[in-house]
Each structure stands twice: as structure tokens, then as C-alpha cells.
N, C-alpha and C positions, 0 to 999 in steps of 0.2 A: 504494500500500500504506500503510495507516495505521500510524503508528509511535507507540510509547510514547516520550515525550520527558521529559527532566529536565535541569536544569542541574547538572552534576557538577563541583564545584571539586576538581581533583586536588590531592593534598597531598604534601609532601616525604617521602621515605623515607630518604635518605642524603645527606650533603654531598659536596663535591668536593675538600675540602682535601687528602685523602690522595693525589689524583692529581697535585698540583703543577701545575695548569693555568696556562698563561701566556696573556696577551692576544695577539690577532692582531697580527702585524707590519704595518707600513705598506707599501703598494705604491707604485710610481711612478705609478699611475693606478688608477681603479676596476676591480675584477675580481670574478669569482665563482668560488668553489671548492665544488663539491658532492661530498660523500662519499656514494656510492651504496650502497644496502642489498642490492640483488639482482644477483648475478653474471650472471644470464641477460640482464640489460638493460644490461650495461656497454657493449657495442658501440653500441647504439642511443643511449644517452646521450652517448657520445663524438661520434657523428655530429650529434646535436642541438646539442651545444656548439659544434662546428665551424661549423654553419650559422648559429647565433646570432652568433658572433664575426665571421663574414664579413659579416653583415648590419649589425651595430652597431659593430664595432670593439672591443667589450668582451671581453677574454679570459675564457673559461670553462674551468676545469679540472675534470675528473671523475676521481675516484679511486674504485675499487670494492673493497669489502672482500671477502675470501674467504668462502665459505659458512660460516655459523656463527661468524664472528669479528667481526661488526660492532661490538659493544661494545668489544672490545679495541682494534680499529683506531681507533674514534672517540676513545677515551681517548688513544691514542698521538698521533693527528693533532692533537687539541686542545692538546696540550702543546707544539706547535711554534709558531714565531713567525708563520708564515703558516697559521693554522688554517682549517678549513672555515668558510665563511660560510653554508652551507646543509647541513642534515643531517636525520636522521629520529629520532623517538622512538616507542616502542611504548606509547603511552597513559600510564597512571598511574605505572607503574614507571619508565618513561623520564623522565617529568616529575620524579619524585623525585630522580633522579640528576643531571639537567641543568638543574634549575630556575634556577640562577644564571646560566645562559648563554643564556636564551631571550629574544629580543627581543619587544617588544610588537608584534603583527601585527594589532591590532584594526582599524586603518584601511587595511590593505592591500587592494588591489583584489580579490585572490582571496578574501579573507575576506568582503568585502561581497557577493561573487558566490555565496557558498555557498547551496546549496539548503537548504530548511527541515529536511530529513531528516538533513543532515550536521552533526553536533555537533563543534565544535572543542574543543581542550584549553584550559582557562582557568586562571589562577592564582587566588590567594585574593582578589585585587582585581577579579576577573572580566575581566581583560585576556586577550585571545586570544593564546596563545603557541605553539599548534600547530594547523596547518590540515590536515584530512583531504584526501586527493587521489585516492583510489581506493576506491570502494565495492565490497564483495564479498559473496557470499552462500554459505551452506552449508546442507545438508540431507542427505537420502538420495538418491543418484543411482541410477537404474535403467535397465536396457537394455530398451526397450519391445518389442523383438523377442522376447526371452525371456519377458517378461510376457504378451505376446499368445499365445505358444505354450502357456503355462500355462492361460490363460483358455479356450483351445480344447479342453483335455483333458476327456474325459467325467467328470462328477462333480466338477469343480473347485469348491472351496468359495467362491471369489471369482471373479466372472465379468467384472469390468472395473475399471479404476482409478477410475472415477467413484464406485464404492461404497467406496473406501478413504478414510475421513475421520476415523479415530480409531485409538487403539492396538489396540482390540479387532479392528478390521478388518485392521490391519497384521499382527497376531499370527496371525490365521486364514490370511492370505495366505502369510506366511513359513513357518509350520509345515507347511502343505499342500504348498508348493513343495519344502520340504526332504524331506518324505516321498516325493515323486515326482521327486526329482532325477534318477534314472536315466532316467525317461521324457523328461525335458527335456534330458538330456545335459550337466548341470552338476554341479559338485562340492559346491555349497551355495547356499542362497538368498542369503546374505550372504558377501562376501569376508572374509578372516581379520581378526579383531579384533587389530590390531597393538599389542602390549603390551611389546615389547622396550624396554629402557632408552633414554630419549630419543625414543621413538616413540609415546608415549601421549597426545600433545596432542589427538588427535581426541576423546578421552574425558575428559581432565582440563580441557580448554577448551570444546570445542564441545558435547559431550554435556551438560556441566554448565550450559550457557548458559540453557536453559529453567528448570531448578530454581532457579538463582540469580536469574533475572529475576523469577519469580513470588514468591519470598521477599522480594525488594526491594520489590515492589509491595505485598505483604501487610503488610510492616512499615513502609512509607512511608519507606524509606531514601532520602536525598537526596545524601549525600556518602560518599565512600570511607571516611572515618574513622568513620562511624556504623555500619559493618558490623563491629563489634568481635568478634561471634561469629556462628557459622553454626548455625542450628537445623536445617538440612537438612529443611525442611518438606515438600519434594517429593522426598525421598530414595527413596521407594518408586517414584516415577515414573521416576527415573533408573535404578533397578534393573530396572524393567520392560523398558526398551529394551536396556540393557546385556546382560541375560540372554538376550533374544531374539537379539541378535547372536551371543553365545557359543554358544548351543544350536542355531543354525540356520546354521552357517558351513561353510566349505570344510575347516576343520580342527577337531579336538577342542579343547575349552576349555583343556586342559592344555598344548597346543602354542602357544597365543596369545602367551605371553611370549617366544617365539623369533621372532615375526613382525614385520617392519618395514612401514611405510606403503607402500613401493614394492612389497612382496610383494602386499599387498591390491589395489593399483591394477593390477598385472600380471594378477592373477586376474580382475578385472572386465574389463579390456581384452581378454583372450583368451577371454572367454565362459565361464569356469569358475564365475562367480558372477553372479547377476542384479542384485544391489544392493550398494551400498557407501556408507558415510557419508563425505562430503567436500564441498569447495566448488567454485566455478566455476573456480578456478585449476587444477583437476585435468585439464581437457580437454587441455591441451598434453601432459601426461604420458600420458594415455590414447591420444591420437591418434598419438603418436610411438612407442608401445610396439610392439616387434616382434611380429607376429602379432595385432595389434589387429583385432577383428571388430565393434567398436561403431561403428555408422554415425552420422554427424553429426546426422541428423534423427531418430535413435532414442534419444538419450540425454536423459533427463528428470530434473527435480527433484521430490522429494516432501518434504513437511514431516516433521520428526522426531517422529512421534507417540509419546507415552509416557503418555498419560492426563492431561495437564495441562489446566487450566481452559480451556473454550471452544475446544478445539483444532480443532474442525471449521471454525472461522473464522480460524485462525492459519496463516500460511504459513511460508516458509523464514526463516532468520535472516539479516538484512542489516545490514551495518555496516562498520567498519574498526577496526584497532588501530594503524595507522601514520600518523604525522603529520609534516608538513614544518615545520621550525623554522629560524629565522635566528639566527646567533650574535651576541649583543649585545656581545661583546668585539671584533668586527670594527670597522674604521673606519666612520664614517658614510657615506663614499662607497661602500665595499664593501657595506654593508647596503642602500643605495639601489640599487646595481647588481644585487644579489640580488633585491630586490623587483621591479625592472623585468624581470628574467629570468623570474621566476615569472608576472608579468602576461602576458608574451609567450607563454610556454609553454602556459599554461592558458586564456587568454582571447582570444588572437589567432586568426584563422582558420587560419593556417598551423600555429600551435602546437597547436590543437585537432585538426587533421589528424594531427599526429605523435603526440599523446597517444592518440588512438583507434586509429589504424592501425599504429603502430610500437611504442608502449609497451603497448598493449592494456588501457588503464585504462577503467573505468566512472567517469568523473570527476563529482564531485558539485557541479557549478557550473551556474548558471542559463542560461548560454549553450549548454549541451548539451541536446539534445532526444532523443526516443526513438530517432532514427536514428543518433545519435552514440555508437554502442557498437562494441566490437570484433567482428570477423567470427568469432564463436565461439558455438556453440550454448548453452553454459551462461551466458555473459555476457549474451546476449540474453534468457535467461529471468530472470536477476537484474533486468535493466532492466524487463522486463514486470512482475515482482513489485513493483518500486518504484512502478510506475504503476497498480497494481491497488488501488483503494480498497475493494474488497469484502472484503479480508482484512487481518489485522493482521500487521505484521512484528515480529519480536523483535529488539531492538537487541543489540549484543554486550556483554552485561552480565557475561560471564565475567571481564571485566577488573576486576571488583570483588573477585576472589579476592586474597589478600594479596600473593603474590609467586611467583616460580618455584620457590622452595624448597618451598612448600606444594604446588604442583602436582606436583613430583617425588615427594614423599612419598605423595600420593594415588595417583599412577600406580603406585608400587611396591606399595601396598596392594591395589589392584584386580587387579594381576597375581597376587598371592598368593591372592586370592579366586578368580580364574579357575582356578588349579591345585588349589584345594581346601585350601590351607594356612591360610586365614583365613575366619572366618564373616562374613556381611554385617553382623551386629551389631557385630563388632569393626572392620570397615571404617568404619562410621558413627561409632563412638566415637572412633576415631583421627582421622577427618576433623575432628570438632568440636574435639578437643584441639589438633590441628596448626593449624587455622584460628585459634583463640584465641591460641595462642603466637606464631605468625608475625605476626598482625595487631598484637599488643601490641608486638612488636619494631619494626614499622613506625611505629606511633603514637608510641612512645618517642623516635624519631629526628626527629619533626616539629619545626619551628622553634617 
């Protein structure tokens, strides 16, 4: 898959002085301390740590933050004498917070092994300070069995997925499926548009990715700080798909602000909806849902068509927002031990086996080939997309948005739009004002 590439020097957003962080304490010997981001992987990382210690004699400690509390946990752990030597940041925002604690990883073996598509986090001196470790993809998921049932209906306006290559095609498909939902035994073409507070990330992050990407391209934006304002050049395209979701859903638009992502995924899993916007991480939730009817060989990805440029030649969005970092306040021997652990985990044959089969990562390193992917139908499709040179992949440029505060405000506004309390013109006006204000706050805090 062809990728748009650019060197993005991430910039500081806030200092750490308020956190009172202390340097790592000295150990009796080299050790590794990993603060894990995902609770669902805690047991796996603990087993990996045990195996590595048994093989090398180097102690590896794993602490897992509770769901939704990683930042608070990281701040608390970093203030201790024996702070994490290995942790994660979420792109530009994370860099801004932790920039003074990021070791130079430019010559690390895992950095040198990165595939061309995987862009690391760099500082203002172009040193690599964050390494991507898992590629992910998102788009529109669909249940092929329901779509095939629709195509077989007499008078269906769309007769195969091969003919769905644009927003116009997707609109015809969704609206006709919605009109014939009773014949198909579904409640809506799309699962509910989850707009409950804290649940809007599919729309504030992922749905915004295409419009942000093409605005960056059109304006030749190269760095985060250059995106001082948002013209929302592709706002109409965003609205195209957002409205299509709202109007052809399992629930009325006015009920969307009461729906969570889990509600949407349950609707899709149980066959109440034919399509849902999400990423490859969703398979585990779908497959484990009580009453799931989606077969492993029948769940497929579709690009998020909304009338963007050249969209017939554009595929799903592929990238990452999570990066591994090494604590430069740790002792030199602990930093080296951490580097060696990363080399073993991602580059050794045994480590690769654990990464693929136990952690379920699509790892972006050169020693992984097309067969080295998790046994997961959506992960396999992301890997296929990465290898498909006939279409372009959109990088995760939603990370150019100022901060979480901006995204929260935007989420609140589109929820008000969904229930009819705000016009689209007001949504756009507030988006531009909030972007400018929040980005100015970020830039004012730069070194």
C-alpha cells in the first residue's frame, strides 16, 4: 500500500516541572521495568518477562495501568526512585508531556529495523525518541453475509461490493439497505453512531482523519506547529459520511448521544447492523460478544468513502498512535538492559513468535513478513493492505489535531448537531475557533 510520508518533528506542549519527577534509582544490577498500557495484555507481558528473565538472568518487571488511567499511573510511577525504564506515549501529545524523559533511540536495533511505512517520533534535532511497535488499520467493517443477502434482493440498487468505490456508491448502498431493513432482518444499515461523552473518538479521531490528511496535503503542512488553524477544507466530506451514519442507523439520530462504542459493536456482532466504523482491534470484541453471528471469513474492511480526492484509489487508514520510549533518567545499565529486551522481543525468532501469536501485534519491522501476522481476520486484511501497492493508505494524521480538549469539544458539538440543537454551520464555526484557541495554547507552551 502506498503511503503519504512526511517527517513530522513533534513539539512540546507542556513541561514536567509540576509533576516533581525524580530520577530513577540505582539497582544492584541491570533491570527492566515496563509500564504497560493495555490491561488485556498484562498476563501475556508478565509471562514474556518471566521467560526473558529465565533466559538472560535480567529481571523484568511489568506493571499494568488500569483502563483509562495510564497517564496518571505513569506520572505516579515516574516520581518514584525506581521509575519505569520502558513506557509508551501517544504521539505528539505524549511527546509534549514527556519530552525531557525520552532517550535517544536513533541507533537502537529496533529503530534500524523499522519498515519504511512506520514513522517514529522524533525530537527537534531529528533524534528518534519513540518507536512504533504495532500497526493498525481502520475503516468501515461489514458483514459480507448481510451484504450478499442484500445484493440478492430483487431490484437492489447495488449488486456487488466491486461496484462500491466512492461515497456516491456507498450512499446508494446504505440508503437502499436501510429502506429494506425489514427484508434483511436488520435494524439498520449502520450500527449506532456512539456519541455518549467519552465515546466519540470514532468520529473526532478516525472520521476526521481523511479531512485532516487532505488539508495537510493541500496546505503543505510539515510540522504540528504549522497547523495553527483549521480551515476544514473537507468539512462537507466529513458531513457526508457522518450524516449517512446518522440517517441510516439502528437508532434515530436523537438517540446517538446515549450510545457507547460497545453498544455499536454488540449491534454489529449480533447481526442487527450490516456495517460499523472501527479498526482491526474490534475483532476480539466482536468474536467474544454473546450471540455473535459474524463469521470469521465474512467480516471485511471497506474504505471510509466520503467524497475525498481520488478515493477510488484510496484504501483503509493504516498507522499507529502508540510509541515505545526509554526513560533517559534511568541508569545507563538499565537503559542498555531495556534496549536489549526490546531487541529480543521484536527481532529474535522467539520474540517474534510471542509478538505475533501472544500479543497479537502487526509489528512494523523488516524481519516480519506477510505470514507474521496474528490469526485474526481483520489483522490479516490490514497486512494485505500494507502490501497492496495498487492503492494509497492514509496515515493517521488525526494526530495533528491540537489536543484532547479540542476533540472533546468537537465531540460535544457533533452530539448537539445529531439531536438537532446545533446547525452544521455552527459546528464548523466552533471547530475552527476551538482549533485556533487550543493550538495557540499548545504553541505558547513550546520551548
